[in-house]
TIVO-2410 file (N, C-alpha, C; in nm, 3 decimals):
# residues 113
REC num residu      c1      c2      c3 atome chaine
REC   1      M -12.148  13.654  14.827     N      A
REC   1      M -12.193  13.549  14.884    CA      A
REC   1      M -12.124  13.454  14.906     C      A
REC   2      T -12.023  13.398  14.837     N      A
REC   2      T -11.945  13.305  14.831    CA      A
REC   2      T -11.848  13.349  14.973     C      A
REC   3      R -11.832  13.198  15.031     N      A
REC   3      R -11.739  13.252  15.148    CA      A
REC   3      R -11.611  13.166  15.132     C      A
REC   4      N -11.547  13.130  15.029     N      A
REC   4      N -11.444  13.076  14.965    CA      A
REC   4      N -11.412  12.957  15.095     C      A
REC   5      I -11.534  12.848  15.066     N      A
REC   5      I -11.513  12.742  15.166    CA      A
REC   5      I -11.437  12.646  15.072     C      A
REC   6      E -11.475  12.605  14.940     N      A
REC   6      E -11.416  12.522  14.846    CA      A
REC   6      E -11.388  12.616  14.717     C      A
REC   7      P -11.240  12.599  14.610     N      A
REC   7      P -11.251  12.677  14.525    CA      A
REC   7      P -11.317  12.589  14.404     C      A
REC   8      Y -11.334  12.457  14.428     N      A
REC   8      Y -11.366  12.376  14.307    CA      A
REC   8      Y -11.467  12.280  14.348     C      A
REC   9      L -11.589  12.333  14.399     N      A
REC   9      L -11.662  12.206  14.482    CA      A
REC   9      L -11.773  12.129  14.399     C      A
REC  10      T -11.733  12.029  14.388     N      A
REC  10      T -11.800  11.912  14.284    CA      A
REC  10      T -11.955  11.903  14.360     C      A
REC  11      L -12.063  11.881  14.305     N      A
REC  11      L -12.177  11.802  14.344    CA      A
REC  11      L -12.150  11.709  14.461     C      A
REC  12      A -12.092  11.610  14.418     N      A
REC  12      A -12.024  11.495  14.513    CA      A
REC  12      A -11.971  11.554  14.637     C      A
REC  13      D -11.890  11.657  14.623     N      A
REC  13      D -11.823  11.732  14.738    CA      A
REC  13      D -11.949  11.803  14.842     C      A
REC  14      Y -12.070  11.842  14.776     N      A
REC  14      Y -12.151  11.938  14.816    CA      A
REC  14      Y -12.231  11.827  14.893     C      A
REC  15      Q -12.272  11.740  14.826     N      A
REC  15      Q -12.355  11.591  14.860    CA      A
REC  15      Q -12.286  11.538  14.991     C      A
REC  16      K -12.169  11.550  14.989     N      A
REC  16      K -12.040  11.480  15.137    CA      A
REC  16      K -12.113  11.584  15.263     C      A
REC  17      A -12.066  11.739  15.204     N      A
REC  17      A -12.071  11.810  15.323    CA      A
REC  17      A -12.217  11.830  15.368     C      A
REC  18      S -12.326  11.795  15.287     N      A
REC  18      S -12.433  11.867  15.328    CA      A
REC  18      S -12.484  11.775  15.472     C      A
REC  19      L -12.405  11.637  15.427     N      A
REC  19      L -12.459  11.518  15.537    CA      A
REC  19      L -12.451  11.579  15.680     C      A
REC  20      R -12.360  11.690  15.716     N      A
REC  20      R -12.357  11.761  15.855    CA      A
REC  20      R -12.487  11.777  15.886     C      A
REC  21      T -12.605  11.845  15.831     N      A
REC  21      T -12.707  11.900  15.852    CA      A
REC  21      T -12.805  11.823  15.842     C      A
REC  22      M -12.785  11.701  15.772     N      A
REC  22      M -12.921  11.627  15.743    CA      A
REC  22      M -12.932  11.521  15.887     C      A
REC  23      P -13.067  11.498  15.904     N      A
REC  23      P -13.107  11.406  16.008    CA      A
REC  23      P -13.030  11.253  15.980     C      A
REC  24      P -12.982  11.211  16.093     N      A
REC  24      P -12.902  11.095  16.096    CA      A
REC  24      P -12.977  10.973  16.061     C      A
REC  25      V -13.057  10.956  16.084     N      A
REC  25      V -13.186  10.868  16.049    CA      A
REC  25      V -13.273  10.887  15.951     C      A
REC  26      I -13.288  10.834  15.842     N      A
REC  26      I -13.385  10.854  15.728    CA      A
REC  26      I -13.483  10.742  15.701     C      A
REC  27      D -13.602  10.776  15.752     N      A
REC  27      D -13.725  10.710  15.774    CA      A
REC  27      D -13.796  10.749  15.641     C      A
REC  28      T -13.946  10.680  15.641     N      A
REC  28      T -13.993  10.696  15.531    CA      A
REC  28      T -14.074  10.831  15.553     C      A
REC  29      E -14.103  10.849  15.669     N      A
REC  29      E -14.153  10.984  15.734    CA      A
REC  29      E -14.092  11.133  15.695     C      A
REC  30      Q -13.945  11.077  15.729     N      A
REC  30      Q -13.814  11.211  15.738    CA      A
REC  30      Q -13.800  11.191  15.543     C      A
REC  31      K -13.830  11.090  15.475     N      A
REC  31      K -13.821  11.158  15.368    CA      A
REC  31      K -13.900  11.217  15.278     C      A
REC  32      L -14.037  11.195  15.334     N      A
REC  32      L -14.121  11.270  15.299    CA      A
REC  32      L -14.138  11.401  15.340     C      A
REC  33      I -14.062  11.445  15.414     N      A
REC  33      I -14.041  11.614  15.504    CA      A
REC  33      I -13.980  11.645  15.405     C      A
REC  34      L -13.834  11.576  15.355     N      A
REC  34      L -13.765  11.636  15.282    CA      A
REC  34      L -13.821  11.681  15.161     C      A
REC  35      A -13.898  11.581  15.078     N      A
REC  35      A -13.986  11.625  14.970    CA      A
REC  35      A -14.070  11.747  14.973     C      A
REC  36      L -14.134  11.762  15.088     N      A
REC  36      L -14.233  11.887  15.107    CA      A
REC  36      L -14.124  11.963  15.173     C      A
REC  37      G -14.028  11.961  15.204     N      A
REC  37      G -13.926  12.104  15.231    CA      A
REC  37      G -13.864  12.128  15.067     C      A
REC  38      L -13.830  12.075  14.984     N      A
REC  38      L -13.792  12.025  14.830    CA      A
REC  38      L -13.902  12.146  14.790     C      A
REC  39      N -14.016  12.110  14.811     N      A
REC  39      N -14.135  12.203  14.766    CA      A
REC  39      N -14.173  12.326  14.800     C      A
REC  40      G -14.139  12.338  14.937     N      A
REC  40      G -14.144  12.464  14.990    CA      A
REC  40      G -14.040  12.532  14.943     C      A
REC  41      E -13.936  12.530  14.955     N      A
REC  41      E -13.804  12.608  14.877    CA      A
REC  41      E -13.813  12.661  14.780     C      A
REC  42      A -13.869  12.588  14.669     N      A
REC  42      A -13.874  12.589  14.525    CA      A
REC  42      A -13.999  12.693  14.527     C      A
REC  43      G -14.109  12.660  14.581     N      A
REC  43      G -14.218  12.730  14.607    CA      A
REC  43      G -14.163  12.902  14.644     C      A
REC  44      E -14.060  12.932  14.753     N      A
REC  44      E -14.007  13.079  14.786    CA      A
REC  44      E -13.886  13.121  14.653     C      A
REC  45      L -13.846  13.022  14.609     N      A
REC  45      L -13.749  13.083  14.475    CA      A
REC  45      L -13.875  13.127  14.386     C      A
REC  46      G -13.990  13.043  14.373     N      A
REC  46      G -14.058  13.093  14.237    CA      A
REC  46      G -14.181  13.243  14.291     C      A
REC  47      E -14.195  13.230  14.443     N      A
REC  47      E -14.227  13.347  14.494    CA      A
REC  47      E -14.157  13.502  14.499     C      A
REC  48      L -14.007  13.495  14.501     N      A
REC  48      L -13.911  13.565  14.481    CA      A
REC  48      L -13.909  13.612  14.308     C      A
REC  49      L -13.910  13.493  14.220     N      A
REC  49      L -13.917  13.562  14.084    CA      A
REC  49      L -14.005  13.625  14.055     C      A
REC  50      K -14.135  13.546  14.114     N      A
REC  50      K -14.284  13.610  14.055    CA      A
REC  50      K -14.267  13.785  14.090     C      A
REC  51      K -14.254  13.795  14.243     N      A
REC  51      K -14.225  13.938  14.273    CA      A
REC  51      K -14.133  14.021  14.187     C      A
REC  52      H -14.049  13.985  14.162     N      A
REC  52      H -13.973  14.061  14.044    CA      A
REC  52      H -14.006  14.049  13.902     C      A
REC  53      Y -14.050  13.991  13.835     N      A
REC  53      Y -14.084  13.964  13.708    CA      A
REC  53      Y -14.278  14.037  13.708     C      A
REC  54      G -14.311  13.954  13.749     N      A
REC  54      G -14.427  14.017  13.772    CA      A
REC  54      G -14.502  14.137  13.860     C      A
REC  55      H -14.461  14.187  13.949     N      A
REC  55      H -14.454  14.288  14.016    CA      A
REC  55      H -14.352  14.410  14.034     C      A
REC  56      G -14.233  14.397  13.937     N      A
REC  56      G -14.139  14.509  13.910    CA      A
REC  56      G -14.063  14.516  14.055     C      A
REC  57      I -14.041  14.424  14.183     N      A
REC  57      I -13.986  14.433  14.270    CA      A
REC  57      I -13.808  14.406  14.249     C      A
REC  58      P -13.744  14.482  14.300     N      A
REC  58      P -13.595  14.441  14.242    CA      A
REC  58      P -13.525  14.301  14.294     C      A
REC  59      L -13.497  14.230  14.194     N      A
REC  59      L -13.426  14.097  14.203    CA      A
REC  59      L -13.320  14.084  14.306     C      A
REC  60      D -13.293  14.061  14.414     N      A
REC  60      D -13.163  14.080  14.518    CA      A
REC  60      D -13.083  13.939  14.454     C      A
REC  61      P -13.000  13.960  14.385     N      A
REC  61      P -12.901  13.809  14.328    CA      A
REC  61      P -12.883  13.743  14.471     C      A
REC  62      A -12.811  13.781  14.575     N      A
REC  62      A -12.808  13.727  14.691    CA      A
REC  62      A -12.888  13.654  14.761     C      A
REC  63      K -13.024  13.708  14.757     N      A
REC  63      K -13.143  13.635  14.800    CA      A
REC  63      K -13.175  13.537  14.712     C      A
REC  64      L -13.176  13.551  14.561     N      A
REC  64      L -13.169  13.431  14.479    CA      A
REC  64      L -13.066  13.353  14.490     C      A
REC  65      A -12.971  13.388  14.500     N      A
REC  65      A -12.858  13.248  14.529    CA      A
REC  65      A -12.885  13.141  14.694     C      A
REC  66      S -12.918  13.250  14.745     N      A
REC  66      S -12.975  13.210  14.907    CA      A
REC  66      S -13.062  13.059  14.878     C      A
REC  67      E -13.175  13.147  14.809     N      A
REC  67      E -13.264  13.046  14.779    CA      A
REC  67      E -13.266  12.921  14.706     C      A
REC  68      L -13.175  12.925  14.580     N      A
REC  68      L -13.139  12.836  14.523    CA      A
REC  68      L -13.036  12.750  14.568     C      A
REC  69      G -12.948  12.799  14.682     N      A
REC  69      G -12.887  12.706  14.755    CA      A
REC  69      G -12.993  12.620  14.884     C      A
REC  70      D -13.100  12.664  14.890     N      A
REC  70      D -13.195  12.593  14.982    CA      A
REC  70      D -13.254  12.513  14.914     C      A
REC  71      V -13.261  12.500  14.744     N      A
REC  71      V -13.347  12.413  14.704    CA      A
REC  71      V -13.207  12.276  14.684     C      A
REC  72      L -13.083  12.337  14.670     N      A
REC  72      L -12.990  12.228  14.638    CA      A
REC  72      L -12.978  12.143  14.733     C      A
REC  73      W -12.978  12.200  14.888     N      A
REC  73      W -12.940  12.131  14.996    CA      A
REC  73      W -13.075  12.007  15.010     C      A
REC  74      Y -13.213  12.040  14.983     N      A
REC  74      Y -13.309  11.943  15.003    CA      A
REC  74      Y -13.299  11.876  14.882     C      A
REC  75      L -13.189  11.901  14.767     N      A
REC  75      L -13.233  11.820  14.643    CA      A
REC  75      L -13.108  11.682  14.688     C      A
REC  76      A -12.965  11.733  14.745     N      A
REC  76      A -12.894  11.644  14.804    CA      A
REC  76      A -12.929  11.572  14.904     C      A
REC  77      A -13.017  11.624  14.987     N      A
REC  77      A -13.077  11.540  15.094    CA      A
REC  77      A -13.135  11.443  15.064     C      A
REC  78      I -13.242  11.460  14.960     N      A
REC  78      I -13.355  11.347  14.906    CA      A
REC  78      I -13.230  11.232  14.828     C      A
REC  79      A -13.127  11.305  14.726     N      A
REC  79      A -13.084  11.201  14.666    CA      A
REC  79      A -12.986  11.111  14.786     C      A
REC  80      T -12.920  11.170  14.886     N      A
REC  80      T -12.864  11.093  15.001    CA      A
REC  80      T -12.920  10.966  15.045     C      A
REC  81      A -13.065  11.014  15.071     N      A
REC  81      A -13.170  10.935  15.158    CA      A
REC  81      A -13.204  10.801  15.074     C      A
REC  82      H -13.217  10.847  14.952     N      A
REC  82      H -13.219  10.736  14.838    CA      A
REC  82      H -13.103  10.657  14.790     C      A
REC  83      G -12.984  10.671  14.861     N      A
REC  83      G -12.848  10.615  14.781    CA      A
REC  83      G -12.803  10.653  14.641     C      A
REC  84      I -12.878  10.780  14.607     N      A
REC  84      I -12.829  10.826  14.492    CA      A
REC  84      I -12.732  10.950  14.477     C      A
REC  85      D -12.599  10.919  14.385     N      A
REC  85      D -12.522  11.040  14.408    CA      A
REC  85      D -12.542  11.137  14.311     C      A
REC  86      L -12.533  11.266  14.358     N      A
REC  86      L -12.568  11.383  14.246    CA      A
REC  86      L -12.485  11.387  14.139     C      A
REC  87      N -12.347  11.334  14.130     N      A
REC  87      N -12.287  11.367  13.992    CA      A
REC  87      N -12.351  11.265  13.886     C      A
REC  88      A -12.386  11.133  13.950     N      A
REC  88      A -12.436  11.069  13.844    CA      A
REC  88      A -12.623  11.113  13.791     C      A
REC  89      V -12.686  11.163  13.887     N      A
REC  89      V -12.794  11.259  13.805    CA      A
REC  89      V -12.755  11.348  13.730     C      A
REC  90      A -12.655  11.435  13.764     N      A
REC  90      A -12.624  11.512  13.693    CA      A
REC  90      A -12.580  11.453  13.532     C      A
REC  91      R -12.479  11.400  13.523     N      A
REC  91      R -12.430  11.306  13.421    CA      A
REC  91      R -12.574  11.241  13.342     C      A
REC  92      G -12.659  11.198  13.403     N      A
REC  92      G -12.761  11.139  13.346    CA      A
REC  92      G -12.837  11.219  13.289     C      A
REC  93      N -12.859  11.343  13.355     N      A
REC  93      N -12.953  11.449  13.310    CA      A
REC  93      N -12.861  11.500  13.154     C      A
REC  94      I -12.774  11.558  13.117     N      A
REC  94      I -12.692  11.595  13.040    CA      A
REC  94      I -12.718  11.509  12.947     C      A
REC  95      W -12.673  11.365  12.977     N      A
REC  95      W -12.726  11.263  12.858    CA      A
REC  95      W -12.873  11.251  12.800     C      A
REC  96      K -12.964  11.251  12.880     N      A
REC  96      K -13.084  11.271  12.865    CA      A
REC  96      K -13.119  11.380  12.757     C      A
REC  97      L -13.056  11.512  12.800     N      A
REC  97      L -13.083  11.610  12.732    CA      A
REC  97      L -13.004  11.617  12.586     C      A
REC  98      R -12.885  11.539  12.596     N      A
REC  98      R -12.818  11.564  12.464    CA      A
REC  98      R -12.909  11.448  12.363     C      A
REC  99      Q -12.966  11.334  12.448     N      A
REC  99      Q -13.043  11.250  12.329    CA      A
REC  99      Q -13.185  11.339  12.303     C      A
REC 100      R -13.252  11.419  12.374     N      A
REC 100      R -13.356  11.469  12.320    CA      A
REC 100      R -13.352  11.610  12.244     C      A
REC 101      Y -13.223  11.656  12.269     N      A
REC 101      Y -13.181  11.794  12.171    CA      A
REC 101      Y -13.056  11.776  12.117     C      A
REC 102      P -13.041  11.694  12.020     N      A
REC 102      P -12.928  11.653  11.996    CA      A
REC 102      P -12.820  11.789  11.920     C      A
REC 103      D -12.931  11.884  11.880     N      A
REC 103      D -12.836  12.020  11.812    CA      A
REC 103      D -12.833  12.115  11.896     C      A
REC 104      G -12.897  12.114  12.015     N      A
REC 104      G -12.917  12.187  12.122    CA      A
REC 104      G -13.056  12.237  12.119     C      A
REC 105      F -13.142  12.336  12.218     N      A
REC 105      F -13.238  12.390  12.238    CA      A
REC 105      F -13.244  12.497  12.132     C      A
REC 106      H -13.355  12.484  12.056     N      A
REC 106      H -13.439  12.578  12.012    CA      A
REC 106      H -13.561  12.576  12.015     C      A
REC 107      P -13.588  12.750  12.077     N      A
REC 107      P -13.736  12.775  12.052    CA      A
REC 107      P -13.821  12.713  11.955     C      A
REC 108      G -13.959  12.597  11.989     N      A
REC 108      G -14.003  12.563  11.869    CA      A
REC 108      G -13.958  12.456  11.800     C      A
REC 109      G -13.808  12.396  11.841     N      A
REC 109      G -13.777  12.298  11.768    CA      A
REC 109      G -13.845  12.165  11.803     C      A
REC 110      G -13.886  12.163  11.896     N      A
REC 110      G -13.930  12.027  11.955    CA      A
REC 110      G -13.828  11.935  12.025     C      A
REC 111      D -13.839  11.827  12.042     N      A
REC 111      D -13.741  11.771  12.111    CA      A
REC 111      D -13.805  11.567  12.039     C      A
REC 112      V -13.669  11.551  12.085     N      A
REC 112      V -13.667  11.366  12.041    CA      A
REC 112      V -13.709  11.328  12.125     C      A
REC 113      R -13.790  11.228  12.159     N      A
REC 113      R -13.860  11.128  12.264    CA      A
REC 113      R -13.861  10.996  12.208     C      A
***
């Protein structure tokens, strides 16, 4: 599936590259459409996994990666439309998870909030 585009692509690199396929002007309606698109792609991802785990259909890793890519595109587009850097989102999320699970995640261990 990887097409040798960039050997070390950061989230910031991806976010910048995805601008090529984003609508040039982002208004409120377009932001809503992006959010609905993310929801739709997440649904397609969920459906793929449901068919695999719930119905025994073999999971195609290339299709899974493709659906994850679609989710990532919408995530990057929404972040860009709102002036948010994906690298900052990732760093902030890791910080939050370290605070919530200081010893790592353990089933049944609860989290610190």
